[in-house]
N, CA, C and O atoms as a Maestro MAE file, in Angstrom:
{
 s_m_m2io_version
 :::
 2.0.0
}

f_m_ct {
 s_m_title
 :::
 protein
 m_atom[168] {
  # First column is atom index #
  i_m_mmod_type
  r_m_x_coord
  r_m_y_coord
  r_m_z_coord
  i_m_residue_number
  s_m_chain_name
  s_m_pdb_residue_name
  s_m_pdb_atom_name
  i_m_atomic_number
  :::
  1 25 154.786 184.078 199.858 1 A "MET " " N  " 7
  2 3 154.384 183.278 198.767 1 A "MET " " CA " 6
  3 2 154.377 181.802 199.154 1 A "MET " " C  " 6
  4 15 153.433 181.086 198.817 1 A "MET " " O  " 8
  5 25 155.400 181.337 199.847 2 A "LEU " " N  " 7
  6 3 155.467 179.939 200.268 2 A "LEU " " CA " 6
  7 2 154.326 179.628 201.272 2 A "LEU " " C  " 6
  8 15 153.721 178.556 201.244 2 A "LEU " " O  " 8
  9 25 154.073 180.576 202.124 3 A "LYS " " N  " 7
  10 3 152.994 180.403 203.081 3 A "LYS " " CA " 6
  11 2 151.653 180.185 202.401 3 A "LYS " " C  " 6
  12 15 150.866 179.343 202.833 3 A "LYS " " O  " 8
  13 25 151.389 180.935 201.345 4 A "LYS " " N  " 7
  14 3 150.123 180.785 200.604 4 A "LYS " " CA " 6
  15 2 150.071 179.396 199.956 4 A "LYS " " C  " 6
  16 15 149.035 178.732 199.978 4 A "LYS " " O  " 8
  17 25 151.184 178.971 199.386 5 A "LEU " " N  " 7
  18 3 151.214 177.634 198.796 5 A "LEU " " CA " 6
  19 2 150.951 176.537 199.821 5 A "LEU " " C  " 6
  20 15 150.249 175.566 199.537 5 A "LEU " " O  " 8
  21 25 151.517 176.699 201.012 6 A "LEU " " N  " 7
  22 3 151.230 175.674 202.055 6 A "LEU " " CA " 6
  23 2 149.790 175.653 202.460 6 A "LEU " " C  " 6
  24 15 149.198 174.599 202.693 6 A "LEU " " O  " 8
  25 25 149.225 176.862 202.543 7 A "VAL " " N  " 7
  26 3 147.771 176.921 202.920 7 A "VAL " " CA " 6
  27 2 146.950 176.294 201.851 7 A "VAL " " C  " 6
  28 15 146.055 175.509 202.165 7 A "VAL " " O  " 8
  29 25 147.194 176.584 200.618 8 A "VAL " " N  " 7
  30 3 146.411 176.001 199.484 8 A "VAL " " CA " 6
  31 2 146.624 174.495 199.479 8 A "VAL " " C  " 6
  32 15 145.661 173.751 199.292 8 A "VAL " " O  " 8
  33 25 147.849 174.017 199.678 9 A "ALA " " N  " 7
  34 3 148.084 172.577 199.719 9 A "ALA " " CA " 6
  35 2 147.330 171.930 200.889 9 A "ALA " " C  " 6
  36 15 146.814 170.820 200.757 9 A "ALA " " O  " 8
  37 25 147.268 172.605 202.001 10 A "GLY " " N  " 7
  38 3 146.543 172.042 203.157 10 A "GLY " " CA " 6
  39 2 145.068 172.017 202.873 10 A "GLY " " C  " 6
  40 15 144.417 171.047 203.263 10 A "GLY " " O  " 8
  41 25 144.492 172.988 202.236 11 A "VAL " " N  " 7
  42 3 143.063 173.032 201.902 11 A "VAL " " CA " 6
  43 2 142.773 171.924 200.901 11 A "VAL " " C  " 6
  44 15 141.801 171.185 201.060 11 A "VAL " " O  " 8
  45 25 143.598 171.802 199.879 12 A "VAL " " N  " 7
  46 3 143.377 170.747 198.850 12 A "VAL " " CA " 6
  47 2 143.504 169.345 199.529 12 A "VAL " " C  " 6
  48 15 142.715 168.446 199.238 12 A "VAL " " O  " 8
  49 25 144.423 169.187 200.364 13 A "GLY " " N  " 7
  50 3 144.609 167.884 201.063 13 A "GLY " " CA " 6
  51 2 143.374 167.583 201.925 13 A "GLY " " C  " 6
  52 15 142.865 166.463 201.890 13 A "GLY " " O  " 8
  53 25 142.903 168.526 202.668 14 A "ALA " " N  " 7
  54 3 141.721 168.362 203.509 14 A "ALA " " CA " 6
  55 2 140.497 168.029 202.629 14 A "ALA " " C  " 6
  56 15 139.719 167.134 202.959 14 A "ALA " " O  " 8
  57 25 140.341 168.735 201.543 15 A "ALA " " N  " 7
  58 3 139.211 168.459 200.647 15 A "ALA " " CA " 6
  59 2 139.331 167.021 200.068 15 A "ALA " " C  " 6
  60 15 138.316 166.334 199.951 15 A "ALA " " O  " 8
  61 25 140.486 166.578 199.724 16 A "ALA " " N  " 7
  62 3 140.676 165.256 199.199 16 A "ALA " " CA " 6
  63 2 140.294 164.172 200.269 16 A "ALA " " C  " 6
  64 15 139.657 163.170 199.946 16 A "ALA " " O  " 8
  65 25 140.692 164.401 201.505 17 A "LEU " " N  " 7
  66 3 140.353 163.477 202.580 17 A "LEU " " CA " 6
  67 2 138.857 163.423 202.805 17 A "LEU " " C  " 6
  68 15 138.285 162.345 202.973 17 A "LEU " " O  " 8
  69 25 138.232 164.570 202.809 18 A "ILE " " N  " 7
  70 3 136.725 164.633 203.001 18 A "ILE " " CA " 6
  71 2 136.080 163.929 201.857 18 A "ILE " " C  " 6
  72 15 135.174 163.124 202.071 18 A "ILE " " O  " 8
  73 25 136.507 164.194 200.639 19 A "PHE " " N  " 7
  74 3 135.866 163.516 199.467 19 A "PHE " " CA " 6
  75 2 136.048 162.039 199.575 19 A "PHE " " C  " 6
  76 15 135.105 161.298 199.297 19 A "PHE " " O  " 8
  77 25 137.205 161.560 199.962 20 A "LYS " " N  " 7
  78 3 137.484 160.114 200.117 20 A "LYS " " CA " 6
  79 2 136.545 159.510 201.188 20 A "LYS " " C  " 6
  80 15 135.990 158.431 200.978 20 A "LYS " " O  " 8
  81 25 136.367 160.202 202.336 21 A "LYS " " N  " 7
  82 3 135.460 159.671 203.366 21 A "LYS " " CA " 6
  83 2 134.005 159.627 202.876 21 A "LYS " " C  " 6
  84 15 133.293 158.656 203.131 21 A "LYS " " O  " 8
  85 25 133.578 160.659 202.185 22 A "VAL " " N  " 7
  86 3 132.180 160.691 201.701 22 A "VAL " " CA " 6
  87 2 131.972 159.617 200.687 22 A "VAL " " C  " 6
  88 15 130.924 158.971 200.696 22 A "VAL " " O  " 8
  89 25 132.923 159.389 199.802 23 A "LYS " " N  " 7
  90 3 132.777 158.312 198.777 23 A "LYS " " CA " 6
  91 2 132.776 156.941 199.435 23 A "LYS " " C  " 6
  92 15 131.985 156.079 199.052 23 A "LYS " " O  " 8
  93 25 133.649 156.722 200.422 24 A "ALA " " N  " 7
  94 3 133.683 155.441 201.102 24 A "ALA " " CA " 6
  95 2 132.356 155.189 201.810 24 A "ALA " " C  " 6
  96 15 131.839 154.072 201.776 24 A "ALA " " O  " 8
  97 25 131.810 156.201 202.441 25 A "SER " " N  " 7
  98 3 130.571 156.092 203.176 25 A "SER " " CA " 6
  99 2 129.416 155.739 202.156 25 A "SER " " C  " 6
  100 15 128.570 154.886 202.421 25 A "SER " " O  " 8
  101 25 129.435 156.400 201.060 26 A "SER " " N  " 7
  102 3 128.400 156.176 200.019 26 A "SER " " CA " 6
  103 2 128.531 154.776 199.454 26 A "SER " " C  " 6
  104 15 127.517 154.112 199.236 26 A "SER " " O  " 8
  105 25 129.742 154.304 199.209 27 A "ASP " " N  " 7
  106 3 129.953 152.985 198.675 27 A "ASP " " CA " 6
  107 2 129.470 151.910 199.693 27 A "ASP " " C  " 6
  108 15 128.849 150.919 199.310 27 A "ASP " " O  " 8
  109 25 129.772 152.132 200.999 28 A "GLU " " N  " 7
  110 3 129.384 151.180 202.024 28 A "GLU " " CA " 6
  111 2 127.840 151.147 202.172 28 A "GLU " " C  " 6
  112 15 127.241 150.085 202.343 28 A "GLU " " O  " 8
  113 25 127.222 152.347 202.099 29 A "ARG " " N  " 7
  114 3 125.747 152.403 202.150 29 A "ARG " " CA " 6
  115 2 125.136 151.668 200.977 29 A "ARG " " C  " 6
  116 15 124.138 150.970 201.156 29 A "ARG " " O  " 8
  117 25 125.691 151.794 199.792 30 A "ALA " " N  " 7
  118 3 125.146 151.112 198.630 30 A "ALA " " CA " 6
  119 2 125.351 149.602 198.758 30 A "ALA " " C  " 6
  120 15 124.484 148.836 198.338 30 A "ALA " " O  " 8
  121 25 126.447 149.165 199.312 31 A "LEU " " N  " 7
  122 3 126.728 147.763 199.511 31 A "LEU " " CA " 6
  123 2 125.710 147.160 200.517 31 A "LEU " " C  " 6
  124 15 125.160 146.083 200.288 31 A "LEU " " O  " 8
  125 25 125.486 147.862 201.599 32 A "TRP " " N  " 7
  126 3 124.493 147.377 202.614 32 A "TRP " " CA " 6
  127 2 123.106 147.358 202.006 32 A "TRP " " C  " 6
  128 15 122.336 146.441 202.294 32 A "TRP " " O  " 8
  129 25 122.757 148.315 201.189 33 A "HIS " " N  " 7
  130 3 121.452 148.311 200.565 33 A "HIS " " CA " 6
  131 2 121.326 147.076 199.674 33 A "HIS " " C  " 6
  132 15 120.306 146.388 199.694 33 A "HIS " " O  " 8
  133 25 122.347 146.810 198.910 34 A "GLU " " N  " 7
  134 3 122.331 145.660 197.994 34 A "GLU " " CA " 6
  135 2 122.198 144.361 198.770 34 A "GLU " " C  " 6
  136 15 121.469 143.449 198.378 34 A "GLU " " O  " 8
  137 25 122.936 144.299 199.904 35 A "ALA " " N  " 7
  138 3 122.973 143.028 200.707 35 A "ALA " " CA " 6
  139 2 121.684 142.811 201.454 35 A "ALA " " C  " 6
  140 15 121.347 141.661 201.732 35 A "ALA " " O  " 8
  141 25 120.948 143.832 201.794 36 A "THR " " N  " 7
  142 3 119.815 143.684 202.668 36 A "THR " " CA " 6
  143 2 118.449 143.745 201.935 36 A "THR " " C  " 6
  144 15 117.405 143.552 202.558 36 A "THR " " O  " 8
  145 25 118.466 144.008 200.638 37 A "THR " " N  " 7
  146 3 117.161 144.000 199.922 37 A "THR " " CA " 6
  147 2 116.949 142.660 199.272 37 A "THR " " C  " 6
  148 15 117.885 141.944 198.918 37 A "THR " " O  " 8
  149 25 115.661 142.349 199.128 38 A "ALA " " N  " 7
  150 3 115.335 141.043 198.543 38 A "ALA " " CA " 6
  151 2 115.707 141.033 197.068 38 A "ALA " " C  " 6
  152 15 115.599 142.062 196.402 38 A "ALA " " O  " 8
  153 25 116.129 139.928 196.560 39 A "PRO " " N  " 7
  154 3 116.487 139.847 195.116 39 A "PRO " " CA " 6
  155 2 115.236 139.966 194.253 39 A "PRO " " C  " 6
  156 15 114.150 139.544 194.650 39 A "PRO " " O  " 8
  157 25 115.397 140.524 193.114 40 A "ASP " " N  " 7
  158 3 114.290 140.700 192.185 40 A "ASP " " CA " 6
  159 2 114.209 139.416 191.343 40 A "ASP " " C  " 6
  160 15 115.025 139.237 190.439 40 A "ASP " " O  " 8
  161 25 113.271 138.541 191.607 41 A "LEU " " N  " 7
  162 3 113.192 137.257 190.901 41 A "LEU " " CA " 6
  163 2 112.111 137.221 189.834 41 A "LEU " " C  " 6
  164 15 111.458 136.197 189.632 41 A "LEU " " O  " 8
  165 25 111.929 138.340 189.155 42 A "ARG " " N  " 7
  166 3 110.922 138.336 188.147 42 A "ARG " " CA " 6
  167 2 111.374 137.603 186.879 42 A "ARG " " C  " 6
  168 15 110.614 137.512 185.914 42 A "ARG " " O  " 8
  :::
 }
 m_bond[167] {
  # First column is bond index #
  i_m_from
  i_m_to
  i_m_order
  :::
  1 1 2 1
  2 2 3 1
  3 3 4 2
  4 3 5 1
  5 5 6 1
  6 6 7 1
  7 7 8 2
  8 7 9 1
  9 9 10 1
  10 10 11 1
  11 11 12 2
  12 11 13 1
  13 13 14 1
  14 14 15 1
  15 15 16 2
  16 15 17 1
  17 17 18 1
  18 18 19 1
  19 19 20 2
  20 19 21 1
  21 21 22 1
  22 22 23 1
  23 23 24 2
  24 23 25 1
  25 25 26 1
  26 26 27 1
  27 27 28 2
  28 27 29 1
  29 29 30 1
  30 30 31 1
  31 31 32 2
  32 31 33 1
  33 33 34 1
  34 34 35 1
  35 35 36 2
  36 35 37 1
  37 37 38 1
  38 38 39 1
  39 39 40 2
  40 39 41 1
  41 41 42 1
  42 42 43 1
  43 43 44 2
  44 43 45 1
  45 45 46 1
  46 46 47 1
  47 47 48 2
  48 47 49 1
  49 49 50 1
  50 50 51 1
  51 51 52 2
  52 51 53 1
  53 53 54 1
  54 54 55 1
  55 55 56 2
  56 55 57 1
  57 57 58 1
  58 58 59 1
  59 59 60 2
  60 59 61 1
  61 61 62 1
  62 62 63 1
  63 63 64 2
  64 63 65 1
  65 65 66 1
  66 66 67 1
  67 67 68 2
  68 67 69 1
  69 69 70 1
  70 70 71 1
  71 71 72 2
  72 71 73 1
  73 73 74 1
  74 74 75 1
  75 75 76 2
  76 75 77 1
  77 77 78 1
  78 78 79 1
  79 79 80 2
  80 79 81 1
  81 81 82 1
  82 82 83 1
  83 83 84 2
  84 83 85 1
  85 85 86 1
  86 86 87 1
  87 87 88 2
  88 87 89 1
  89 89 90 1
  90 90 91 1
  91 91 92 2
  92 91 93 1
  93 93 94 1
  94 94 95 1
  95 95 96 2
  96 95 97 1
  97 97 98 1
  98 98 99 1
  99 99 100 2
  100 99 101 1
  101 101 102 1
  102 102 103 1
  103 103 104 2
  104 103 105 1
  105 105 106 1
  106 106 107 1
  107 107 108 2
  108 107 109 1
  109 109 110 1
  110 110 111 1
  111 111 112 2
  112 111 113 1
  113 113 114 1
  114 114 115 1
  115 115 116 2
  116 115 117 1
  117 117 118 1
  118 118 119 1
  119 119 120 2
  120 119 121 1
  121 121 122 1
  122 122 123 1
  123 123 124 2
  124 123 125 1
  125 125 126 1
  126 126 127 1
  127 127 128 2
  128 127 129 1
  129 129 130 1
  130 130 131 1
  131 131 132 2
  132 131 133 1
  133 133 134 1
  134 134 135 1
  135 135 136 2
  136 135 137 1
  137 137 138 1
  138 138 139 1
  139 139 140 2
  140 139 141 1
  141 141 142 1
  142 142 143 1
  143 143 144 2
  144 143 145 1
  145 145 146 1
  146 146 147 1
  147 147 148 2
  148 147 149 1
  149 149 150 1
  150 150 151 1
  151 151 152 2
  152 151 153 1
  153 153 154 1
  154 154 155 1
  155 155 156 2
  156 155 157 1
  157 157 158 1
  158 158 159 1
  159 159 160 2
  160 159 161 1
  161 161 162 1
  162 162 163 1
  163 163 164 2
  164 163 165 1
  165 165 166 1
  166 166 167 1
  167 167 168 2
  :::
 }
}
């Protein structure tokens, strides 16, 4: 039983780290897009 809980905790932890990396990458890409596009001066 304890072994199963450790495996589940490991999977959840890995998923959280992957989610955090993907979100950080997406945020950085959006920031670069905003910084490198011309302003809309209409």
